[in-house]
C-alpha positions as CSV (number, residue, x, y, z in Angstrom):
1,M,65.0,64.2,133.5
2,N,65.3,60.7,132.0
3,A,68.9,60.2,131.1
4,A,68.1,57.5,128.6
5,I,66.4,59.9,126.2
6,I,68.9,62.8,126.3
7,D,71.0,63.2,123.2
8,P,74.5,62.1,124.1
9,L,75.9,64.7,121.6
10,Q,74.4,67.5,123.6
11,G,76.5,68.9,126.4
12,D,75.1,68.3,129.8
13,F,75.3,71.9,130.9
14,P,72.7,74.8,131.1
15,E,72.1,77.1,128.2
16,V,69.3,79.5,128.8
17,I,67.5,81.3,131.7
18,E,64.5,79.1,132.5
19,E,63.0,81.2,135.3
20,Y,63.9,83.7,138.0
21,L,63.0,83.8,141.7
22,E,62.1,87.1,143.5
23,Y,62.0,87.7,147.2
24,G,63.4,90.9,148.7
25,I,67.1,91.3,147.9
26,M,68.8,87.9,148.0
27,K,72.6,87.9,148.4
28,C,73.7,84.2,148.7
29,I,72.3,80.8,147.8
30,A,72.9,77.1,148.6
31,F,71.3,73.8,147.6
32,N,70.6,71.0,150.1
33,R,72.3,67.7,149.5
34,R,69.6,66.3,147.2
35,G,68.9,69.6,145.3
36,T,65.3,69.6,146.3
37,L,65.5,72.7,148.4
38,L,67.2,76.0,147.7
39,A,68.1,78.4,150.6
40,A,68.7,82.1,150.0
41,G,70.0,84.8,152.4
42,C,68.5,88.2,152.1
43,S,69.8,91.7,152.8
44,D,67.3,92.2,155.7
45,G,68.5,89.1,157.6
46,T,65.8,86.8,156.3
47,C,66.5,83.3,155.1
48,V,64.0,81.9,152.7
49,I,63.7,78.3,151.7
50,W,62.5,77.6,148.2
51,D,61.0,74.3,147.0
52,F,63.0,73.8,143.9
53,E,60.6,71.4,142.3
54,T,57.6,73.7,142.5
55,R,59.6,77.0,142.7
56,G,57.5,78.1,145.6
57,I,58.5,79.4,149.0
58,A,58.4,76.5,151.5
59,K,59.7,78.3,154.7
60,E,60.8,81.8,155.9
61,L,63.3,82.0,158.7
62,R,63.3,85.4,160.3
63,D,64.9,86.6,163.5
64,K,63.5,89.9,164.8
65,D,66.8,90.7,166.4
66,C,68.8,90.2,163.2
67,V,68.2,92.8,160.5
68,S,71.7,92.7,158.9
69,A,72.5,91.2,155.5
70,I,73.2,87.5,155.3
71,T,76.7,86.9,154.0
72,S,76.7,83.1,153.6
73,I,74.4,80.1,154.0
74,C,75.2,76.4,154.4
75,W,73.1,73.2,154.8
76,S,73.8,70.4,157.2
77,K,74.3,66.9,155.8
78,S,70.9,65.7,156.8
79,G,69.2,68.8,155.5
80,H,67.4,69.5,158.8
81,Y,69.5,72.6,159.7
82,V,71.0,75.6,158.0
83,L,73.9,77.8,159.2
84,V,73.8,81.5,158.2
85,S,76.4,84.1,158.8
86,A,75.3,87.7,159.1
87,A,76.9,91.1,158.8
88,D,76.1,91.8,162.5
89,K,78.9,89.3,163.4
90,S,76.6,86.5,164.3
91,L,76.3,82.8,163.3
92,I,72.8,81.4,163.5
93,V,71.7,77.8,163.2
94,W,68.0,77.3,162.1
95,N,65.9,74.2,162.3
96,V,64.4,74.1,158.8
97,L,61.4,71.9,159.6
98,T,60.2,73.8,162.7
99,G,61.5,77.2,161.7
100,E,63.1,77.7,165.2
101,K,66.5,79.2,166.0
102,V,68.7,76.5,167.5
103,T,71.8,78.4,168.4
104,Q,73.3,81.9,167.9
105,T,77.0,82.7,168.3
106,A,78.6,86.1,168.3
107,M,81.9,86.6,166.5
108,E,84.6,89.2,167.0
109,K,84.6,90.1,163.3
110,T,82.1,89.9,160.6
111,P,82.0,86.4,159.1
112,L,81.9,86.4,155.3
113,Y,81.9,82.6,154.9
114,A,80.8,79.8,157.2
115,R,80.6,76.0,156.7
116,L,79.3,73.2,158.9
117,Y,81.4,70.2,159.8
118,P,80.4,67.6,157.2
119,G,81.1,64.6,159.4
120,S,78.1,65.1,161.6
121,C,74.3,65.4,160.9
122,T,73.8,67.7,164.0
123,P,75.3,71.2,163.9
124,A,78.0,71.2,166.6
125,L,81.1,72.6,164.8
126,C,81.6,75.0,162.0
127,L,84.4,76.7,160.1
128,A,84.1,80.5,159.8
129,C,86.2,82.9,157.7
130,S,85.9,86.5,158.9
131,V,87.0,89.7,157.3
132,Y,90.7,90.5,157.8
133,S,91.2,87.6,160.1
134,A,92.4,84.0,160.1
135,P,89.8,81.2,159.8
136,V,88.4,79.9,163.1
137,M,86.8,76.7,164.2
138,V,83.7,77.5,166.2
139,D,82.0,75.2,168.7
140,L,78.3,76.2,168.2
141,N,77.3,74.7,171.6
142,S,79.8,76.5,173.8
143,G,80.7,79.4,171.5
144,K,84.5,78.6,171.8
145,A,86.5,79.8,168.8
146,T,89.9,78.3,167.8
147,M,92.0,80.3,165.3
148,L,93.8,78.3,162.6
149,P,97.3,79.1,161.3
150,V,97.6,80.7,157.9
151,S,101.4,80.8,157.5
152,V,104.5,78.9,158.6
153,S,107.9,80.4,159.6
154,E,111.3,78.8,159.4
155,G,111.7,76.5,162.5
156,A,108.1,76.9,163.6
157,N,107.2,73.3,162.9
158,G,103.8,74.4,161.6
159,H,102.5,75.5,165.0
160,N,102.8,79.3,164.8
161,L,99.8,81.7,164.5
162,P,99.8,84.9,162.5
163,S,100.9,88.0,164.4
164,R,98.0,90.0,165.9
165,N,95.6,87.4,164.6
166,K,95.6,89.0,161.2
167,I,96.7,87.8,157.8
168,S,100.0,89.1,156.6
169,D,98.5,91.0,153.7
170,D,95.8,93.4,154.7
171,T,94.9,94.1,151.1
172,A,93.2,90.6,151.1
173,P,89.9,91.0,153.0
174,L,89.3,87.2,153.3
175,T,91.4,84.1,154.0
176,P,89.2,81.3,152.5
177,A,89.1,77.8,153.9
178,C,87.1,74.7,153.5
179,F,86.7,71.1,154.9
180,N,87.6,68.1,152.9
181,K,84.9,65.6,152.1
182,H,84.7,63.9,155.5
183,G,85.8,66.9,157.5
184,N,89.0,65.6,159.1
185,L,91.2,68.2,157.4
186,V,90.9,71.9,156.6
187,Y,92.4,73.4,153.4
188,V,93.3,77.1,153.8
189,G,94.1,79.5,150.9
190,S,96.6,82.1,152.1
191,S,97.3,85.6,150.7
192,K,100.8,84.5,149.7
193,G,99.5,82.1,147.1
194,E,99.8,78.9,149.1
195,I,97.4,76.2,150.1
196,L,97.8,74.9,153.7
197,I,96.5,71.6,154.9
198,V,95.7,72.1,158.5
199,D,94.9,69.6,161.3
200,Y,92.4,71.7,163.2
201,M,92.2,69.2,166.1
202,N,95.9,69.9,166.9
203,V,96.0,73.4,165.3
204,Q,98.9,72.3,163.1
205,V,99.9,72.9,159.5
206,R,100.6,69.4,158.0
207,A,101.4,70.4,154.4
208,I,102.0,73.4,152.1
209,I,101.2,73.5,148.4
210,P,102.7,76.6,146.5
211,V,100.4,77.9,143.8
212,A,101.9,79.3,140.6
213,G,102.0,83.1,140.5
214,N,102.0,83.5,144.3
215,A,98.7,85.5,144.0
216,A,96.3,85.7,146.9
217,I,93.6,83.0,146.9
218,K,90.0,84.4,147.0
219,N,87.9,81.2,147.0
220,I,88.6,77.5,147.7
221,S,86.3,74.6,147.5
222,F,86.2,70.8,147.0
223,S,84.2,68.9,144.4
224,R,81.3,66.8,145.6
225,N,83.2,63.5,145.4
226,G,86.2,65.0,147.2
227,Q,88.6,64.2,144.3
228,Y,89.3,67.7,143.1
229,L,90.1,71.0,144.8
230,L,89.2,74.4,143.1
231,T,90.9,77.7,143.8
232,N,90.2,81.2,142.5
233,S,93.2,83.6,142.7
234,N,93.8,87.3,142.2
235,D,95.8,86.5,139.1
236,R,92.5,86.0,137.3
237,T,93.0,82.2,137.1
238,I,90.8,79.3,138.3
239,R,92.9,76.3,139.1
240,V,91.8,72.7,139.7
241,F,94.0,70.3,141.8
242,E,93.7,66.6,142.0
243,N,93.5,65.2,145.5
244,S,95.9,62.4,146.1
245,L,95.0,61.8,149.8
246,P,92.5,59.1,150.7
247,L,89.1,60.5,151.6
248,K,88.9,59.0,155.1
249,D,92.4,58.3,156.4
250,G,94.1,61.5,155.3
251,L,95.8,62.2,158.6
252,K,97.3,58.7,158.7
253,T,98.7,59.1,155.2
254,L,100.2,62.5,156.1
255,D,102.0,60.9,159.1
256,E,103.4,58.1,156.9
257,I,104.6,60.6,154.3
258,G,106.1,62.8,157.0
259,N,108.0,59.9,158.6
260,S,109.7,59.2,155.3
261,L,111.0,62.8,154.9
262,N,112.6,63.4,158.3
263,E,115.8,64.5,156.8
264,L,114.3,67.7,155.4
265,S,113.9,71.0,157.2
266,D,110.5,72.0,158.5
267,V,109.3,74.2,155.6
268,E,110.9,72.0,152.9
269,K,109.4,69.0,154.5
270,L,105.9,70.5,154.5
271,K,106.2,71.5,150.9
272,A,107.4,68.0,150.0
273,I,104.4,66.5,151.7
274,G,102.2,68.9,149.9
275,S,103.5,67.9,146.5
276,R,102.3,64.4,147.2
277,C,98.9,65.6,148.4
278,L,97.7,67.9,145.7
279,V,98.7,67.9,142.0
280,L,97.8,70.7,139.6
281,F,95.3,69.3,137.2
282,R,94.1,72.3,135.0
283,E,94.0,76.1,134.8
284,F,91.1,78.1,133.5
285,H,91.1,81.8,132.5
286,D,89.9,84.1,129.8
287,S,93.1,84.9,127.8
288,I,91.3,87.7,125.8
289,T,89.5,89.8,128.3
290,K,91.5,88.6,131.4
291,I,88.5,89.2,133.7
292,H,88.4,88.6,137.4
293,W,86.1,85.9,138.7
294,K,83.5,86.7,141.4
295,A,82.6,83.1,142.2
296,S,83.5,79.6,140.9
297,C,82.4,76.0,141.6
298,F,82.2,72.5,140.2
299,S,79.2,70.7,138.7
300,G,77.6,68.0,140.8
301,D,79.6,65.2,139.0
302,A,82.8,67.4,138.8
303,E,82.8,67.1,135.0
304,W,82.3,70.9,134.5
305,V,83.8,74.0,136.0
306,I,82.0,77.3,136.0
307,G,83.2,80.8,136.8
308,G,81.1,84.0,137.3
309,S,82.5,87.2,135.9
310,A,83.3,90.0,138.5
311,S,82.8,92.8,135.9
312,K,80.2,95.4,136.8
313,G,77.2,95.7,134.6
314,E,77.4,92.1,133.1
315,H,76.1,88.8,134.2
316,K,78.3,86.2,132.4
317,I,79.0,82.6,133.4
318,Y,81.8,80.7,131.8
319,I,81.6,76.9,131.5
320,W,84.6,74.7,130.9
321,D,84.9,70.9,130.7
322,R,87.4,69.3,133.0
323,A,89.9,69.0,130.1
324,G,90.1,72.8,130.0
325,H,88.0,73.6,126.9
326,L,85.6,76.5,127.1
327,V,82.2,75.1,126.0
328,K,79.7,77.8,126.8
329,I,79.4,81.4,127.9
330,L,76.0,82.2,129.5
331,E,75.1,85.9,129.1
332,G,72.4,87.2,131.4
333,P,70.9,90.7,132.1
334,K,73.0,93.8,132.6
335,E,73.3,93.1,136.3
336,A,76.5,92.2,138.2
337,L,76.8,88.6,139.4
338,V,77.0,88.1,143.2
339,D,76.9,84.4,143.8
340,L,76.2,81.1,141.9
341,A,75.7,77.4,142.6
342,W,75.4,74.3,140.5
343,H,72.5,71.9,141.2
344,P,73.9,68.7,142.9
345,I,72.5,66.2,140.3
346,R,71.0,68.2,137.4
347,P,72.4,70.4,134.7
348,I,71.1,73.6,136.3
349,V,73.0,76.6,137.5
350,V,71.5,79.2,139.9
351,S,73.0,82.7,140.0
352,V,72.3,85.8,142.0
353,S,72.4,89.3,140.7
354,W,73.2,92.5,142.6
355,T,69.5,93.5,142.3
356,G,68.6,90.5,144.4
357,L,67.0,88.3,141.8
358,V,67.9,84.6,141.5
359,Y,68.2,83.4,137.9
360,I,67.8,79.7,137.1
361,W,69.8,78.5,134.1
362,A,68.7,75.2,132.5
363,K,69.4,73.2,129.5
364,D,67.4,73.8,126.3
365,Y,66.6,70.2,125.4
366,T,65.9,69.3,121.8
367,E,63.5,66.5,120.9
368,N,65.3,63.3,119.6
369,W,62.7,60.7,118.8
370,S,65.3,58.2,117.7
371,E,65.9,57.6,121.4
372,F,62.5,56.1,121.8
373,A,62.8,53.9,118.6
374,P,66.4,53.3,117.4
375,D,65.1,52.4,113.8
376,F,63.2,55.7,113.6
377,K,64.6,58.1,111.1
378,E,63.9,61.9,111.3
379,L,63.3,63.6,108.0
380,E,64.0,67.3,107.4
381,E,61.7,67.3,104.4
382,N,59.3,65.0,102.6
383,E,60.8,62.2,100.6
384,E,59.2,59.9,98.1
385,Y,59.1,56.4,99.6
386,V,59.7,53.4,97.3
387,E,58.5,50.2,98.8
388,R,60.5,47.0,98.7
389,E,59.3,44.2,96.5
390,D,58.7,41.8,99.4
391,E,57.7,44.5,102.0
392,F,54.0,43.6,101.9
393,D,54.2,39.9,101.2
394,I,52.2,37.6,103.4
395,V,54.4,36.0,106.0
396,P,53.2,32.9,108.0
397,E,52.6,33.6,111.6
398,S,55.1,30.9,112.6
399,E,57.9,32.9,111.0
400,K,56.7,36.2,112.5
401,V,57.0,35.1,116.1
402,R,60.4,34.8,117.4
403,E,61.1,33.2,120.7
404,L,62.7,35.6,123.1
405,D,65.3,34.4,125.5
406,I,63.4,35.6,128.6
407,N,62.7,33.7,131.7
408,E,59.1,34.4,132.3
409,D,59.2,32.6,135.7
410,E,61.8,35.0,137.1
411,E,60.4,37.4,139.7
412,V,60.8,41.1,139.0
413,D,61.9,43.2,141.9
414,I,59.9,46.4,142.0
415,L,60.5,47.3,145.6
416,S,64.2,47.7,146.1
417,V,65.8,51.0,145.0
418,D,69.1,51.1,143.3
419,K,71.7,53.1,145.2
420,D,72.5,56.4,143.5
421,S,76.2,56.8,143.1
422,T,75.9,60.4,143.9
423,F,74.8,59.6,147.4
424,S,76.5,56.3,147.9
425,D,78.5,57.7,150.8
426,S,75.5,58.3,152.9
427,D,76.0,57.1,156.4
428,M,73.7,59.4,158.2
429,S,72.0,58.2,161.4
430,Q,69.3,60.8,161.0
431,E,66.7,60.6,158.3
432,E,67.4,63.1,155.5
433,L,65.0,66.0,155.0
434,K,64.2,66.2,151.3
435,F,61.0,68.2,151.1
436,L,59.1,70.5,153.4
437,P,55.3,70.2,154.0
438,P,53.2,72.8,152.3
439,C,52.4,75.8,154.4
440,P,49.5,78.1,153.5
441,S,50.3,81.7,152.9
442,P,48.8,84.1,155.5
443,D,47.9,86.5,152.7
444,M,45.5,84.0,151.3
445,I,43.7,83.7,154.6
446,E,43.3,87.4,155.0
447,Q,42.0,87.7,151.5
448,Q,39.4,85.0,152.2
449,D,38.3,86.8,155.4
450,K,38.0,90.0,153.5
451,F,36.0,88.7,150.5
452,G,34.6,85.4,151.6
453,G,33.1,86.3,155.0
454,D,31.1,83.8,157.1
455,S,28.5,81.4,155.9
456,S,25.6,83.5,157.1
457,T,26.8,86.5,155.1
458,S,27.3,84.5,152.0
459,A,23.9,83.0,152.4
460,D,22.4,86.4,152.8
461,R,24.2,87.6,149.6
462,K,22.7,84.6,147.8
463,N,19.2,85.4,149.0
464,L,19.5,89.1,148.4
465,G,16.7,90.5,146.4
466,S,14.4,87.4,146.7
467,P,10.9,88.9,146.9
468,L,9.0,85.8,148.0
469,S,9.6,85.9,151.8
470,A,7.5,87.8,154.3
471,E,10.4,90.3,154.6
472,G,11.2,90.5,150.9
473,G,9.1,93.5,150.3
474,Q,10.9,95.5,153.0
475,N,14.6,94.6,153.0
476,G,15.0,92.4,150.0
477,L,16.0,89.3,152.0
478,G,14.2,86.0,151.8
479,E,14.3,82.3,150.7
480,N,13.2,80.9,147.4
481,H,11.9,77.3,147.4
482,L,9.9,77.4,144.2
483,P,10.6,75.2,141.2
484,N,12.3,76.7,138.2
485,G,9.1,77.4,136.3
486,L,7.4,79.3,139.1
487,E,10.7,80.9,140.0
488,A,10.8,82.6,136.6
489,V,7.3,83.9,137.1
490,A,8.2,85.1,140.6
491,N,11.3,86.9,139.3
492,S,9.2,88.7,136.7
493,V,6.9,89.8,139.5
494,A,9.9,90.8,141.5
495,G,11.2,92.9,138.7
496,D,8.0,95.0,138.8
497,A,8.1,95.3,142.5
498,G,11.8,95.7,142.9
499,D,11.7,99.4,143.5
500,G,9.8,98.8,146.7
501,E,8.3,102.0,148.0
502,T,9.1,104.2,145.1
503,R,7.2,102.2,142.4
504,L,4.5,99.6,142.9
505,K,2.3,98.4,140.1
506,R,-1.2,97.2,140.7
507,K,-1.8,93.4,140.1
508,R,-5.1,92.3,138.7
509,K,-6.9,89.2,139.4
510,P,-5.8,86.5,136.9
511,S,-8.5,85.0,134.7
512,E,-9.4,81.4,134.7
513,K,-7.9,80.9,131.2
514,G,-4.7,82.6,132.3
515,L,-4.3,80.3,135.3
516,E,-4.7,77.2,133.0
517,L,-2.0,78.6,130.6
518,Q,0.4,79.1,133.5
519,V,-0.1,75.6,134.7
520,E,0.5,74.1,131.3
521,K,3.8,76.1,130.9
522,V,5.0,74.9,134.3
523,K,3.9,71.3,133.6
524,K,5.8,70.9,130.3
525,P,9.5,70.9,131.4
526,G,8.8,68.8,134.5
527,K,8.3,65.0,134.2
528,K,8.5,64.0,137.9
529,N,6.0,61.6,139.5
530,V,6.0,63.7,142.7
531,K,3.1,66.1,142.9
532,S,4.6,69.5,142.2
533,P,3.4,72.9,143.3
534,A,2.2,73.4,139.7
535,Q,-0.2,70.5,140.1
536,S,-1.4,71.9,143.4
537,L,-1.9,75.2,141.6
538,K,-4.0,73.5,139.0
539,L,-6.2,72.0,141.7
540,Q,-6.6,75.5,143.2
541,S,-7.7,76.9,139.8
542,S,-10.3,74.1,139.5
543,S,-11.6,75.0,142.9
544,V,-12.0,78.5,141.7
545,V,-14.2,77.4,138.8
546,N,-16.3,74.9,140.7
547,D,-16.4,76.2,144.2
548,D,-15.9,79.9,143.6
549,A,-12.9,79.9,146.0
550,R,-11.4,83.1,147.2
551,M,-8.3,84.5,145.3
552,P,-5.8,87.0,146.6
553,V,-5.7,90.4,145.1
554,V,-3.0,93.0,145.7
555,Q,-4.2,96.4,146.5
556,D,-2.5,99.7,145.8
557,D,-0.9,99.8,149.2
558,G,0.8,96.4,148.8
559,S,-1.6,94.5,151.2
560,D,-3.6,91.4,150.3
561,Y,-7.3,90.9,150.7
562,Y,-9.6,88.0,149.7
563,Q,-12.8,88.1,147.7
C-alpha cells in the first residue's frame, strides 16, 4: 500500500475480515521477518507455509513420526528455518526451502512455547517454556538443556533454582520467557507477578521488576524495535513497560548499575537495578466486562497494542493506541480465539479460531482523491458553478510557462534502494528468504492424468467418428484432411452412415449437373491460388463428360464398384 495516498485521519489499524485461510485445524501462527510468509501449526503435526501475497500454500512440512498438535512456531532471523514445538515433547527445526527436517530434540515436558535465539541466522540455540516447569535454554545441536531461575531467595545472590525444577505456584501452567532484541538477555515472567532479567550464559538473575497486583504473568514479549515490553497477567490487565537498557550492551550496563548499589542487600539490590531497567508505561484493560486476555502483541511499529478475548464463544480483538485509548473492537464469528499476530509492516492482523480457521483482518480503505491532486475538491452533491470573470481570458504563453527550479543535468539514481527503517538493524551474513518458489500441487497432476490422458488418446478422441478413413466404417476412427467445404459434405454423408451396420442408405450416382453445383459451392469461399481438391474434382467431372470416366457407386452391402 502506498503510504502517500492513505488518509492521515484514518487510523492505521485493521477494521474488517478480508479473507480466511483453511487447512486442517490450525492452532498457532507466525509471520516471517518481512511478512511475506505465514507459518501455521496444525493439530495433526503438520506445519504449513502460506505465501501471504497470493494467499496460497507454498510449502507443507510434515513428519511421519510426529502426529501430535503443534503448540508454537517461530521463524529464524534469515527466514530459512522454522522451529516448531509439539505436544509429543519434541522440538523440530525445519529447512523451509528444502522441506527437510534439520534437527529434532526431545524434551522432558511438553513445550508450550519456543523461540529461536535472535542473534544468529542458523538455529543453534532456543528458549523453551514447558508446562509446569521453568524455562530452559536448549542447544539444538547437542540437545543439552539448561534450566533458568524463576525466583530469588534472600541471600541467594540470584543463583538459586526453583525446588524440584518446578515453579512455586502449580496453578500457573506456564512460566513465560522471551529474548530481548539481540538475544543477550532473557526476560522471565514469574507466577509471583515479577519480571526477572536473566543472564542465561551464567544462569544468574540480574534484576527484578515487581508488577502491580502481584498476579501471575501469562505472556511476555518485546516489540519489534526492542523499546517496549508487553505482559499479560492473570489480573486481566495488559501492561507495557519501556526498556531503559541499551539494545546491545545490556549486560555491561547492568554491571555498571550493580557496582553503584553495592551497599544494598541482594534482593533489594536486584529490585533497585530492575527499577532502572524497566519503567511502567501504560496499562490496558476492559473496565466494563473485565475479560481475560488469551493473547496480546504489538503492531509492527509498536504504535498499537492488541489483545484477544479469552471468552468462549466470541472472537473479539481490542486495539489500543500506545497512549492507552481504545480505538477499535474487532468482532468476528462466534468462535473462541486461540492465537493472533500482527503483520510486521502492514496494518493487518491474523487470528486463529478454535475451529482451525485463520482470519485475516485488514483495513477498509476509503478513496481520497485529494491525495492525488491537492487542489481537487470532493463534492457530496451537484453544485452550480459560477465562473470567474477572468477565468477564460487569453493569457500569453510567456506568462503561462514558469521556470522551475530544477537542475535538469542532475543524474537521477534509480538503482539504489533506500534502507527501510523497519529492517535497518539487518546484519545477517546469510541471504534472507522472502519468498518460496511455486510448487505444483500433486492433485492437479493426478487430475490431468485422469482426464487428459496421453497424446495418442486425445488424438483418437479428436478423430473419433471420422468416416473418411479406410477403418472409419468399422470402428469410427480415421483422419480428415479435406477442406472445409468438402468436410461439410463428408459430415452429411457420415450422418447418414453413422449407424454403421444397423442402418446404411444406398447412394446413387450423382448427375453431371449435381457435380458442377457441388464444385461451385466449394469454389466460392476459397480464394487461394493453390489448386484445391475442389478444382481437381471439377477436372474429374469434366473427364466424366468427355471421356466417359468411371465413377464409384456404393452398393447395398457398403462395397464400391466402378462402371
